[in-house]
DRENTORKOL-3810 file (N, C-alpha, C; in nm, 4 decimals):
REM DRENTORKOL-3810
@n.u->0.1005; n.v->-0.0943; n.w->-0.0005; ca.u->-0.0247; ca.v->0.0010; ca.w->-0.0128; c.u->0.1001; c.v->0.0926; c.w->-0.0470
@n.u->0.0393; n.v->0.2339; n.w->-0.0915; ca.u->0.1845; ca.v->0.3421; ca.w->-0.1167; c.u->0.0861; c.v->0.4236; c.w->-0.0091
@n.u->0.1966; n.v->0.5404; n.w->0.0013; ca.u->0.1455; ca.v->0.6502; ca.w->0.0951; c.u->0.0031; c.v->0.7035; c.w->0.0420
@n.u->-0.0238; n.v->0.6962; n.w->-0.0082; ca.u->-0.1254; ca.v->0.8065; ca.w->-0.1076; c.u->-0.2946; c.v->0.6811; c.w->-0.1139
@n.u->-0.2501; n.v->0.5706; n.w->-0.1005; ca.u->-0.3571; ca.v->0.4708; ca.w->-0.0522; c.u->-0.4096; c.v->0.4195; c.w->0.0664
@n.u->-0.2888; n.v->0.4944; n.w->0.1909; ca.u->-0.2847; ca.v->0.4809; ca.w->0.3205; c.u->-0.3771; c.v->0.5946; c.w->0.3572
@n.u->-0.3031; n.v->0.6988; n.w->0.2848; ca.u->-0.4044; ca.v->0.8135; ca.w->0.3007; c.u->-0.5203; c.v->0.8347; c.w->0.2813
@n.u->-0.5500; n.v->0.7647; n.w->0.1076; ca.u->-0.7071; ca.v->0.7351; ca.w->0.1575; c.u->-0.7802; c.v->0.6551; c.w->0.2275
@n.u->-0.7183; n.v->0.5469; n.w->0.3122; ca.u->-0.7629; ca.v->0.4452; ca.w->0.3705; c.u->-0.8017; c.v->0.5007; c.w->0.5502
@n.u->-0.7287; n.v->0.5956; n.w->0.5626; ca.u->-0.6878; ca.v->0.6671; ca.w->0.6918; c.u->-0.8772; c.v->0.7720; c.w->0.6466
@n.u->-0.8687; n.v->0.8444; n.w->0.5781; ca.u->-0.9560; ca.v->0.9616; ca.w->0.5199; c.u->-1.1260; c.v->0.8393; c.w->0.5116
@n.u->-1.1021; n.v->0.7157; n.w->0.4216; ca.u->-1.2610; ca.v->0.6165; ca.w->0.4634; c.u->-1.2724; c.v->0.6031; c.w->0.6444
@n.u->-1.1205; n.v->0.5948; n.w->0.6866; ca.u->-1.1946; ca.v->0.5726; ca.w->0.8274; c.u->-1.2136; c.v->0.6637; c.w->0.9211
@n.u->-1.1922; n.v->0.8084; n.w->0.8825; ca.u->-1.2562; ca.v->0.8971; ca.w->0.9464; c.u->-1.4150; c.v->0.9607; c.w->0.9164
@n.u->-1.4362; n.v->0.9318; n.w->0.7964; ca.u->-1.5634; ca.v->0.8801; ca.w->0.7088; c.u->-1.6633; c.v->0.8015; c.w->0.7932
@n.u->-1.6018; n.v->0.7091; n.w->0.7835; ca.u->-1.6482; ca.v->0.5705; ca.w->0.8776; c.u->-1.6938; c.v->0.5852; c.w->1.0276
@n.u->-1.6517; n.v->0.6595; n.w->1.1312; ca.u->-1.6465; ca.v->0.7429; ca.w->1.2290; c.u->-1.7862; c.v->0.8231; c.w->1.2338
@n.u->-1.7107; n.v->0.8674; n.w->1.1326; ca.u->-1.8413; ca.v->1.0086; ca.w->1.1130; c.u->-2.0014; c.v->0.9544; c.w->1.0520
@n.u->-2.0088; n.v->0.8568; n.w->1.0160; ca.u->-2.1374; ca.v->0.8434; ca.w->0.9828; c.u->-2.1762; c.v->0.7145; c.w->1.0219
@n.u->-2.0658; n.v->0.6061; n.w->1.0649; ca.u->-2.1205; ca.v->0.4356; ca.w->1.1743; c.u->-2.1975; c.v->0.4314; c.w->1.0732
@n.u->-2.1600; n.v->0.3726; n.w->0.9495; ca.u->-2.2640; ca.v->0.2887; ca.w->0.8334; c.u->-2.1582; c.v->0.1595; c.w->0.8298
@n.u->-2.2298; n.v->0.0790; n.w->0.8928; ca.u->-2.1272; ca.v->-0.0524; ca.w->0.9198; c.u->-2.0924; c.v->-0.1341; c.w->0.7915
@n.u->-2.1389; n.v->-0.1022; n.w->0.6769; ca.u->-2.1604; ca.v->-0.1412; ca.w->0.4977; c.u->-1.9408; c.v->-0.0601; c.w->0.5141
@n.u->-1.9242; n.v->0.0905; n.w->0.5823; ca.u->-1.8505; ca.v->0.1559; ca.w->0.5244; c.u->-1.7079; c.v->0.1153; c.w->0.6261
@n.u->-1.7759; n.v->0.0947; n.w->0.7522; ca.u->-1.6881; ca.v->0.0236; ca.w->0.8808; c.u->-1.5965; c.v->-0.1127; c.w->0.8610
@n.u->-1.7034; n.v->-0.1734; n.w->0.7813; ca.u->-1.6531; ca.v->-0.3036; ca.w->0.7480; c.u->-1.5808; c.v->-0.3304; c.w->0.5974
@n.u->-1.5725; n.v->-0.2286; n.w->0.5878; ca.u->-1.5042; ca.v->-0.2196; ca.w->0.4323; c.u->-1.4021; c.v->-0.2255; c.w->0.4743
@n.u->-1.2977; n.v->-0.1623; n.w->0.5406; ca.u->-1.1852; ca.v->-0.1118; ca.w->0.6034; c.u->-1.1038; c.v->-0.2148; c.w->0.6452
@n.u->-1.1905; n.v->-0.2919; n.w->0.6981; ca.u->-1.0726; ca.v->-0.4607; ca.w->0.7540; c.u->-1.1109; c.v->-0.5546; c.w->0.6821
@n.u->-1.0579; n.v->-0.6422; n.w->0.7494; ca.u->-0.9930; ca.v->-0.7710; ca.w->0.6538; c.u->-1.1251; c.v->-0.8721; c.w->0.7732
@n.u->-1.1855; n.v->-1.0052; n.w->0.6976; ca.u->-1.2625; ca.v->-1.0622; ca.w->0.8057; c.u->-1.1979; c.v->-1.1294; c.w->0.8998
@n.u->-1.0406; n.v->-1.1279; n.w->0.9327; ca.u->-0.9693; ca.v->-1.2044; ca.w->0.9873; c.u->-0.8777; c.v->-1.0927; c.w->1.0966
@n.u->-0.9273; n.v->-0.9419; n.w->1.0765; ca.u->-0.8829; ca.v->-0.8546; ca.w->1.1527; c.u->-0.8543; c.v->-0.8254; c.w->1.2803
@n.u->-0.7312; n.v->-0.8362; n.w->1.3304; ca.u->-0.7383; ca.v->-0.7288; ca.w->1.4656; c.u->-0.6933; c.v->-0.6084; c.w->1.5078
@n.u->-0.8288; n.v->-0.5512; n.w->1.6059; ca.u->-0.8498; ca.v->-0.3783; ca.w->1.6382; c.u->-0.8323; c.v->-0.3620; c.w->1.8186
@n.u->-0.7280; n.v->-0.3225; n.w->1.8308; ca.u->-0.7273; ca.v->-0.2817; ca.w->1.9942; c.u->-0.6936; c.v->-0.1467; c.w->1.9758
@n.u->-0.7724; n.v->-0.0661; n.w->2.0822; ca.u->-0.8486; ca.v->0.0166; ca.w->2.1236; c.u->-0.7192; c.v->0.1276; c.w->2.1532
@n.u->-0.6162; n.v->0.0017; n.w->2.2714; ca.u->-0.5347; ca.v->0.0712; ca.w->2.3015; c.u->-0.3846; c.v->-0.0505; c.w->2.2544
@n.u->-0.2805; n.v->-0.0698; n.w->2.3309; ca.u->-0.1546; ca.v->-0.1390; ca.w->2.2814; c.u->-0.1692; c.v->-0.2452; c.w->2.3853
@n.u->-0.2457; n.v->-0.2236; n.w->2.4755; ca.u->-0.2508; ca.v->-0.3238; ca.w->2.6378; c.u->-0.4271; c.v->-0.3889; c.w->2.6059
@n.u->-0.5051; n.v->-0.3686; n.w->2.5105; ca.u->-0.5578; ca.v->-0.4331; ca.w->2.4921; c.u->-0.5668; c.v->-0.6187; c.w->2.4211
@n.u->-0.6882; n.v->-0.6620; n.w->2.4783; ca.u->-0.7241; ca.v->-0.7315; ca.w->2.3778; c.u->-0.7525; c.v->-0.7362; c.w->2.2744
@n.u->-0.7232; n.v->-0.7553; n.w->2.1829; ca.u->-0.7919; ca.v->-0.7063; ca.w->2.0279; c.u->-0.9521; c.v->-0.7315; c.w->2.0029
@n.u->-1.0082; n.v->-0.6893; n.w->1.9445; ca.u->-1.1552; ca.v->-0.7334; ca.w->1.8773; c.u->-1.1223; c.v->-0.8206; c.w->1.7688
@n.u->-1.1805; n.v->-0.8858; n.w->1.7331; ca.u->-1.0713; ca.v->-1.0194; ca.w->1.6379; c.u->-1.2508; c.v->-1.0250; c.w->1.5517
@n.u->-1.1964; n.v->-1.0273; n.w->1.4417; ca.u->-1.3122; ca.v->-0.9983; ca.w->1.2870; c.u->-1.3781; c.v->-0.9235; c.w->1.2277
@n.u->-1.4306; n.v->-0.8553; n.w->1.1447; ca.u->-1.4828; ca.v->-0.7950; ca.w->1.0587; c.u->-1.5955; c.v->-0.7647; c.w->1.1604
@n.u->-1.6872; n.v->-0.8500; n.w->1.1529; ca.u->-1.8066; ca.v->-0.8084; ca.w->1.2502; c.u->-1.7656; c.v->-0.7432; c.w->1.3602
@n.u->-1.6707; n.v->-0.8221; n.w->1.4730; ca.u->-1.6636; ca.v->-0.7876; ca.w->1.5944; c.u->-1.6102; c.v->-0.6204; c.w->1.5830
@n.u->-1.5439; n.v->-0.5886; n.w->1.4579; ca.u->-1.5145; ca.v->-0.4638; ca.w->1.4822; c.u->-1.6218; c.v->-0.3416; c.w->1.4892
@n.u->-1.7020; n.v->-0.4023; n.w->1.3742; ca.u->-1.7974; ca.v->-0.3540; ca.w->1.3324; c.u->-1.9042; c.v->-0.3464; c.w->1.4368
@n.u->-1.9261; n.v->-0.3907; n.w->1.5447; ca.u->-2.0213; ca.v->-0.4427; ca.w->1.6566; c.u->-1.9538; c.v->-0.3362; c.w->1.7562
@n.u->-1.8170; n.v->-0.3215; n.w->1.7474; ca.u->-1.7587; ca.v->-0.2671; ca.w->1.8576; c.u->-1.7676; c.v->-0.1151; c.w->1.8749
@n.u->-1.7422; n.v->-0.0703; n.w->1.6991; ca.u->-1.7869; ca.v->0.0968; ca.w->1.7200; c.u->-1.9111; c.v->0.0919; c.w->1.7051
@n.u->-2.0300; n.v->0.0499; n.w->1.6687; ca.u->-2.1651; ca.v->0.0316; ca.w->1.6837; c.u->-2.2119; c.v->0.0673; c.w->1.8212
@n.u->-2.1784; n.v->-0.0056; n.w->1.8695; ca.u->-2.1703; ca.v->0.0019; ca.w->2.0160; c.u->-2.1072; c.v->0.1359; c.w->2.1206
@n.u->-2.0340; n.v->0.1472; n.w->2.0844; ca.u->-1.9854; ca.v->0.2716; ca.w->2.1517; c.u->-1.9505; c.v->0.4039; c.w->2.0926
@n.u->-2.0973; n.v->0.4257; n.w->2.0273; ca.u->-2.0752; ca.v->0.5775; ca.w->1.9381; c.u->-2.0791; c.v->0.6708; c.w->2.0240
@n.u->-1.9636; n.v->0.7888; n.w->1.9019; ca.u->-1.9931; ca.v->0.9060; ca.w->1.9440; c.u->-2.1446; c.v->0.9942; c.w->1.9452
@n.u->-2.2050; n.v->1.0719; n.w->1.9484; ca.u->-2.2885; ca.v->1.1644; ca.w->1.9274; c.u->-2.2678; c.v->1.3066; c.w->1.7902
@n.u->-2.3521; n.v->1.2325; n.w->1.7058; ca.u->-2.3006; ca.v->1.3283; ca.w->1.5892; c.u->-2.2908; c.v->1.4574; c.w->1.5905
@n.u->-2.1714; n.v->1.5144; n.w->1.5404; ca.u->-2.1414; ca.v->1.6665; ca.w->1.5798; c.u->-2.0687; c.v->1.6820; c.w->1.6555
@n.u->-2.0430; n.v->1.6184; n.w->1.7622; ca.u->-1.9541; ca.v->1.5906; ca.w->1.8739; c.u->-1.7703; c.v->1.5929; c.w->1.8735
@n.u->-1.7775; n.v->1.5467; n.w->1.7449; ca.u->-1.6135; ca.v->1.4746; ca.w->1.7452; c.u->-1.5752; c.v->1.5115; c.w->1.5798
@n.u->-1.4335; n.v->1.5253; n.w->1.5479; ca.u->-1.3702; ca.v->1.5298; ca.w->1.4573; c.u->-1.2317; c.v->1.5085; c.w->1.4447
@n.u->-1.1876; n.v->1.4608; n.w->1.3164; ca.u->-1.0359; ca.v->1.3850; ca.w->1.3634; c.u->-0.9852; c.v->1.4438; c.w->1.2176
@n.u->-0.8103; n.v->1.4224; n.w->1.1942; ca.u->-0.7558; ca.v->1.3955; ca.w->1.1226; c.u->-0.5766; c.v->1.3104; c.w->1.0874
@n.u->-0.6379; n.v->1.2618; n.w->1.0159; ca.u->-0.4930; ca.v->1.1265; ca.w->1.0219; c.u->-0.4241; c.v->1.1394; c.w->0.9063
@n.u->-0.2759; n.v->1.1248; n.w->0.9288; ca.u->-0.1658; ca.v->1.1586; ca.w->0.7991; c.u->-0.0667; c.v->1.0593; c.w->0.8655
@n.u->-0.0557; n.v->0.9575; n.w->0.7124; ca.u->0.0547; ca.v->0.8611; ca.w->0.6747; c.u->0.2056; c.v->0.9007; c.w->0.7966
@n.u->0.2475; n.v->0.8851; n.w->0.8590; ca.u->0.3642; ca.v->0.8602; ca.w->0.8828; c.u->0.4757; c.v->0.8436; c.w->0.8439
@n.u->0.5314; n.v->0.7250; n.w->0.8644; ca.u->0.5918; ca.v->0.6104; ca.w->0.8239; c.u->0.5498; c.v->0.4722; c.w->0.7519
@n.u->0.6005; n.v->0.4068; n.w->0.6191; ca.u->0.5892; ca.v->0.3027; ca.w->0.5881; c.u->0.6970; c.v->0.2099; c.w->0.5742
@n.u->0.7167; n.v->0.1051; n.w->0.6743; ca.u->0.8060; ca.v->-0.0114; ca.w->0.7090; c.u->0.8415; c.v->-0.0587; c.w->0.5826
@n.u->0.9340; n.v->-0.0908; n.w->0.5623; ca.u->0.9377; ca.v->-0.2308; ca.w->0.4459; c.u->0.8910; c.v->-0.3436; c.w->0.4620
@n.u->0.8624; n.v->-0.4112; n.w->0.5285; ca.u->0.8185; ca.v->-0.5127; ca.w->0.6509; c.u->0.6544; c.v->-0.5303; c.w->0.6055
@n.u->0.6053; n.v->-0.3801; n.w->0.5669; ca.u->0.4719; ca.v->-0.3344; ca.w->0.5593; c.u->0.3873; c.v->-0.3036; c.w->0.6488
@n.u->0.4495; n.v->-0.2404; n.w->0.7955; ca.u->0.3789; ca.v->-0.1725; ca.w->0.8795; c.u->0.3836; c.v->0.0050; c.w->0.8363
@n.u->0.2289; n.v->0.0032; n.w->0.8503; ca.u->0.1964; ca.v->0.1309; ca.w->0.8446; c.u->0.1679; c.v->0.2501; c.w->0.9560
@n.u->0.2168; n.v->0.3632; n.w->0.9641; ca.u->0.1785; ca.v->0.4434; ca.w->1.0366; c.u->0.1426; c.v->0.5715; c.w->1.0692
@n.u->0.0836; n.v->0.6154; n.w->1.1016; ca.u->-0.0230; ca.v->0.7368; ca.w->1.0898; c.u->0.0235; c.v->0.7829; c.w->1.2174
@n.u->-0.0284; n.v->0.9714; n.w->1.2205; ca.u->-0.0735; ca.v->1.0657; ca.w->1.3751; c.u->-0.1580; c.v->1.1521; c.w->1.3130
@n.u->-0.1936; n.v->1.1910; n.w->1.4079; ca.u->-0.3204; ca.v->1.2551; ca.w->1.3923; c.u->-0.3946; c.v->1.3128; c.w->1.5563
@n.u->-0.4957; n.v->1.3829; n.w->1.5135; ca.u->-0.5554; ca.v->1.4076; ca.w->1.6355; c.u->-0.7242; c.v->1.3519; c.w->1.6009
@n.u->-0.7698; n.v->1.3169; n.w->1.7544; ca.u->-0.9564; ca.v->1.3145; ca.w->1.7684; c.u->-0.9661; c.v->1.4226; c.w->1.8813
@n.u->-1.1012; n.v->1.4973; n.w->1.8155; ca.u->-1.0726; ca.v->1.6343; ca.w->1.9190; c.u->-1.2704; c.v->1.6180; c.w->1.9365
@n.u->-1.2642; n.v->1.6299; n.w->2.0574; ca.u->-1.4293; ca.v->1.5988; ca.w->2.1118; c.u->-1.5344; c.v->1.7744; c.w->2.1400
@n.u->-1.6002; n.v->1.7805; n.w->2.1271; ca.u->-1.6934; ca.v->1.8544; ca.w->2.1315; c.u->-1.8378; c.v->1.8959; c.w->2.2401
@n.u->-1.8745; n.v->1.9181; n.w->2.3469; ca.u->-2.0079; ca.v->1.9522; ca.w->2.3633; c.u->-2.0860; c.v->1.9210; c.w->2.2966
@n.u->-2.1183; n.v->2.0301; n.w->2.2575; ca.u->-2.2376; ca.v->1.9539; ca.w->2.1097; c.u->-2.1657; c.v->2.0150; c.w->2.0199
@n.u->-2.2695; n.v->2.0075; n.w->1.9019; ca.u->-2.2658; ca.v->2.0381; ca.w->1.7623; c.u->-2.2019; c.v->2.1803; c.w->1.7331
@n.u->-2.0766; n.v->2.2896; n.w->1.6983; ca.u->-2.0873; ca.v->2.3829; ca.w->1.6815; c.u->-2.0012; c.v->2.4583; c.w->1.8397
@n.u->-1.9889; n.v->2.3445; n.w->1.9407; ca.u->-1.9260; ca.v->2.4000; ca.w->2.0694; c.u->-1.8223; c.v->2.4044; c.w->2.0905
@n.u->-1.7542; n.v->2.4723; n.w->2.1855; ca.u->-1.5900; ca.v->2.4715; ca.w->2.2105; c.u->-1.5705; c.v->2.3234; c.w->2.2160
@n.u->-1.4197; n.v->2.2904; n.w->2.1823; ca.u->-1.3628; ca.v->2.1867; ca.w->2.2108; c.u->-1.3592; c.v->2.1127; c.w->2.3781
@n.u->-1.3924; n.v->2.0311; n.w->2.4040; ca.u->-1.4286; ca.v->1.9645; ca.w->2.5613; c.u->-1.2745; c.v->1.8747; c.w->2.5829
@n.u->-1.2213; n.v->1.8272; n.w->2.4723; ca.u->-1.1157; ca.v->1.7125; ca.w->2.4843; c.u->-1.0451; c.v->1.7041; c.w->2.3728
@n.u->-0.9295; n.v->1.6620; n.w->2.3509; ca.u->-0.8047; ca.v->1.6369; ca.w->2.1922; c.u->-0.7031; c.v->1.5077; c.w->2.2840
@n.u->-0.7521; n.v->1.4266; n.w->2.1858; ca.u->-0.5913; ca.v->1.3338; ca.w->2.2327; c.u->-0.5041; c.v->1.3341; c.w->2.0320
@n.u->-0.3838; n.v->1.2766; n.w->2.0800; ca.u->-0.2972; ca.v->1.3190; ca.w->2.0236; c.u->-0.2646; c.v->1.1534; c.w->1.9379
@n.u->-0.3208; n.v->1.0905; n.w->1.8371; ca.u->-0.3045; ca.v->0.9684; ca.w->1.8205; c.u->-0.1544; c.v->0.8759; c.w->1.6944
@n.u->-0.1381; n.v->0.8057; n.w->1.7307; ca.u->-0.0876; ca.v->0.7162; ca.w->1.6555; c.u->-0.1335; c.v->0.5990; c.w->1.6466
@n.u->-0.1689; n.v->0.5657; n.w->1.4819; ca.u->-0.2201; ca.v->0.4310; ca.w->1.4655; c.u->-0.0819; c.v->0.3359; c.w->1.4153
@n.u->-0.0684; n.v->0.1928; n.w->1.4274; ca.u->0.0019; ca.v->0.1533; ca.w->1.3829; c.u->-0.0761; c.v->-0.0266; c.w->1.2884
@n.u->-0.0508; n.v->0.0056; n.w->1.1552; ca.u->-0.1408; ca.v->-0.1018; ca.w->1.0557; c.u->-0.0590; c.v->-0.1674; c.w->0.9945
@n.u->-0.1394; n.v->-0.2867; n.w->0.9648; ca.u->-0.0957; ca.v->-0.3490; ca.w->0.8395; c.u->-0.2451; c.v->-0.3745; c.w->0.7431
@n.u->-0.2141; n.v->-0.4188; n.w->0.6028; ca.u->-0.3039; ca.v->-0.4625; ca.w->0.5532; c.u->-0.2597; c.v->-0.5789; c.w->0.4729
@n.u->-0.3628; n.v->-0.5862; n.w->0.4107; ca.u->-0.3545; ca.v->-0.7374; ca.w->0.2856; c.u->-0.3407; c.v->-0.7073; c.w->0.1559
@n.u->-0.3374; n.v->-0.7993; n.w->0.0681; ca.u->-0.3527; ca.v->-0.7312; ca.w->-0.0927; c.u->-0.4213; c.v->-0.6306; c.w->-0.1083
@n.u->-0.5100; n.v->-0.7045; n.w->-0.0640; ca.u->-0.6772; ca.v->-0.5761; ca.w->-0.1031; c.u->-0.6925; c.v->-0.4224; c.w->-0.0367
@n.u->-0.5885; n.v->-0.4203; n.w->0.0189; ca.u->-0.6220; ca.v->-0.2690; ca.w->0.0973; c.u->-0.6680; c.v->-0.2763; c.w->0.2291
@n.u->-0.7037; n.v->-0.4196; n.w->0.2299; ca.u->-0.7840; ca.v->-0.4167; ca.w->0.4151; c.u->-0.6973; c.v->-0.4385; c.w->0.5492
@n.u->-0.7311; n.v->-0.3395; n.w->0.6104; ca.u->-0.6290; ca.v->-0.3652; ca.w->0.7082; c.u->-0.6605; c.v->-0.4790; c.w->0.8079
@n.u->-0.5260; n.v->-0.5115; n.w->0.8375; ca.u->-0.5387; ca.v->-0.6709; ca.w->0.9255; c.u->-0.5571; c.v->-0.6795; c.w->1.0216
@n.u->-0.4746; n.v->-0.5447; n.w->1.1107; ca.u->-0.3674; ca.v->-0.5534; ca.w->1.2268; c.u->-0.3986; c.v->-0.3817; c.w->1.2945
@n.u->-0.5000; n.v->-0.3541; n.w->1.3777; ca.u->-0.5162; ca.v->-0.1737; ca.w->1.3943; c.u->-0.4410; c.v->-0.1815; c.w->1.5214
@n.u->-0.3955; n.v->-0.1332; n.w->1.5818; ca.u->-0.3779; ca.v->-0.0963; ca.w->1.7372; c.u->-0.3061; c.v->0.0436; c.w->1.7190
@n.u->-0.4092; n.v->0.1364; n.w->1.7986; ca.u->-0.4230; ca.v->0.2878; ca.w->1.8242; c.u->-0.3112; c.v->0.3506; c.w->1.9733
@n.u->-0.2346; n.v->0.3929; n.w->1.9440; ca.u->-0.1740; ca.v->0.4631; ca.w->2.0932; c.u->-0.1893; c.v->0.5929; c.w->2.0808
@n.u->-0.2721; n.v->0.6528; n.w->2.2023; ca.u->-0.2772; ca.v->0.7883; ca.w->2.2189; c.u->-0.2732; c.v->0.8480; c.w->2.3879
@n.u->-0.2773; n.v->0.9563; n.w->2.3596; ca.u->-0.2655; ca.v->1.0921; ca.w->2.4539; c.u->-0.2869; c.v->1.1476; c.w->2.4625
@n.u->-0.4154; n.v->1.1679; n.w->2.6005; ca.u->-0.5042; ca.v->1.3480; ca.w->2.5976; c.u->-0.3786; c.v->1.4573; c.w->2.6028
@n.u->-0.4570; n.v->1.5473; n.w->2.5351; ca.u->-0.3793; ca.v->1.6917; ca.w->2.5421; c.u->-0.3428; c.v->1.7687; c.w->2.6827
@n.u->-0.2021; n.v->1.7706; n.w->2.7237; ca.u->-0.2002; ca.v->1.8032; ca.w->2.8549; c.u->-0.2692; c.v->1.8996; c.w->2.9279
@n.u->-0.3223; n.v->2.0426; n.w->2.8958; ca.u->-0.4037; ca.v->2.1128; ca.w->2.9006; c.u->-0.5701; c.v->2.0602; c.w->2.9403
@n.u->-0.5927; n.v->1.9573; n.w->2.8497; ca.u->-0.7547; ca.v->1.9487; ca.w->2.8932; c.u->-0.7287; c.v->1.8358; c.w->3.0029
@n.u->-0.6456; n.v->1.7650; n.w->3.0037; ca.u->-0.5932; ca.v->1.6960; ca.w->3.1194; c.u->-0.5745; c.v->1.7104; c.w->3.2157
@n.u->-0.4878; n.v->1.8738; n.w->3.2202; ca.u->-0.4976; ca.v->1.9587; ca.w->3.3368; c.u->-0.6520; c.v->1.9492; c.w->3.3793
@n.u->-0.7336; n.v->2.0230; n.w->3.2828; ca.u->-0.8447; ca.v->2.0733; ca.w->3.3423; c.u->-0.9336; c.v->1.9513; c.w->3.3784
@n.u->-0.9374; n.v->1.7928; n.w->3.3528; ca.u->-1.0093; ca.v->1.7206; ca.w->3.3549; c.u->-0.9601; c.v->1.6952; c.w->3.4911
@n.u->-0.8038; n.v->1.6813; n.w->3.5299; ca.u->-0.7938; ca.v->1.6214; ca.w->3.7094; c.u->-0.8197; c.v->1.7387; c.w->3.8106
@n.u->-0.8357; n.v->1.8913; n.w->3.7620; ca.u->-0.8756; ca.v->1.9783; ca.w->3.8173; c.u->-0.9986; c.v->1.9717; c.w->3.8957
@n.u->-1.0783; n.v->1.9614; n.w->3.7623; ca.u->-1.2244; ca.v->1.9323; ca.w->3.7973; c.u->-1.3036; c.v->1.8050; c.w->3.8504
@n.u->-1.2187; n.v->1.6969; n.w->3.8395; ca.u->-1.2134; ca.v->1.5715; ca.w->3.9740; c.u->-1.1666; c.v->1.6515; c.w->4.1179
@n.u->-1.0789; n.v->1.7040; n.w->4.1135; ca.u->-1.0400; ca.v->1.7235; ca.w->4.2623; c.u->-1.1411; c.v->1.8241; c.w->4.3357
@n.u->-1.1676; n.v->1.9654; n.w->4.2619; ca.u->-1.2681; ca.v->2.0470; ca.w->4.3113; c.u->-1.4169; c.v->1.9708; c.w->4.3499
@n.u->-1.4614; n.v->1.8685; n.w->4.2405; ca.u->-1.5345; ca.v->1.7870; ca.w->4.2730; c.u->-1.5561; c.v->1.6970; c.w->4.3908
@n.u->-1.4460; n.v->1.6284; n.w->4.4232; ca.u->-1.3983; ca.v->1.5661; ca.w->4.5760; c.u->-1.4438; c.v->1.6720; c.w->4.6832
@n.u->-1.3056; n.v->1.8054; n.w->4.6511; ca.u->-1.3765; ca.v->1.8583; ca.w->4.7806; c.u->-1.4944; c.v->1.9119; c.w->4.8316
@n.u->-1.5417; n.v->1.9233; n.w->4.6846; ca.u->-1.7071; ca.v->1.9886; ca.w->4.7289; c.u->-1.7522; c.v->1.9058; c.w->4.8206
@n.u->-1.7910; n.v->1.7603; n.w->4.7673; ca.u->-1.8374; ca.v->1.6261; ca.w->4.8089; c.u->-1.7612; c.v->1.6733; c.w->4.9795
@n.u->-1.6576; n.v->1.6900; n.w->5.0213; ca.u->-1.6164; ca.v->1.6654; ca.w->5.1131; c.u->-1.6615; c.v->1.7568; c.w->5.2018
@n.u->-1.7078; n.v->1.8662; n.w->5.1758; ca.u->-1.7156; ca.v->1.9974; ca.w->5.2201; c.u->-1.6002; c.v->2.0813; c.w->5.2585
@n.u->-1.5191; n.v->2.0744; n.w->5.1744; ca.u->-1.4163; ca.v->2.1235; ca.w->5.2063; c.u->-1.4144; c.v->2.2625; c.w->5.1327
@n.u->-1.3279; n.v->2.4068; n.w->5.1901; ca.u->-1.3037; ca.v->2.5072; ca.w->5.0405; c.u->-1.2497; c.v->2.4897; c.w->4.9237
@n.u->-1.3153; n.v->2.5595; n.w->4.8412; ca.u->-1.2129; ca.v->2.6102; ca.w->4.6908; c.u->-1.1218; c.v->2.6351; c.w->4.7412
@n.u->-0.9919; n.v->2.5782; n.w->4.6872; ca.u->-0.8339; ca.v->2.6426; ca.w->4.6946; c.u->-0.8104; c.v->2.8188; c.w->4.5968
END
């Protein structure tokens, strides 16, 4: 798979996420694909399981966006992409969260992904805000004054 073909696959990946169309999701993966949302997760195994997992954990329409681009293609066929995923409280609202992503993928001759592993890290500012909100909530629950 060339750089351009990988970019097209990544574009279709984002479109499948935005539509949650089972056919578009399934077309990305081989029948025996393994999909990991995190490198330490047990994979979803098989196209049907991957489609079902995507449909089970839907984000609300208009509350997210993403962009990914090829970063490297190794001689052994490993494809690496980097990009971002952003989440919003509501369509058109300010961003509530952002993640930087790395995808490590392998493909078969038909251009279907056979192995997908996602590595992600939350935006530092967004993570600090989330922690601060948790601390403030716990302090309020304990009846402690705000710092």
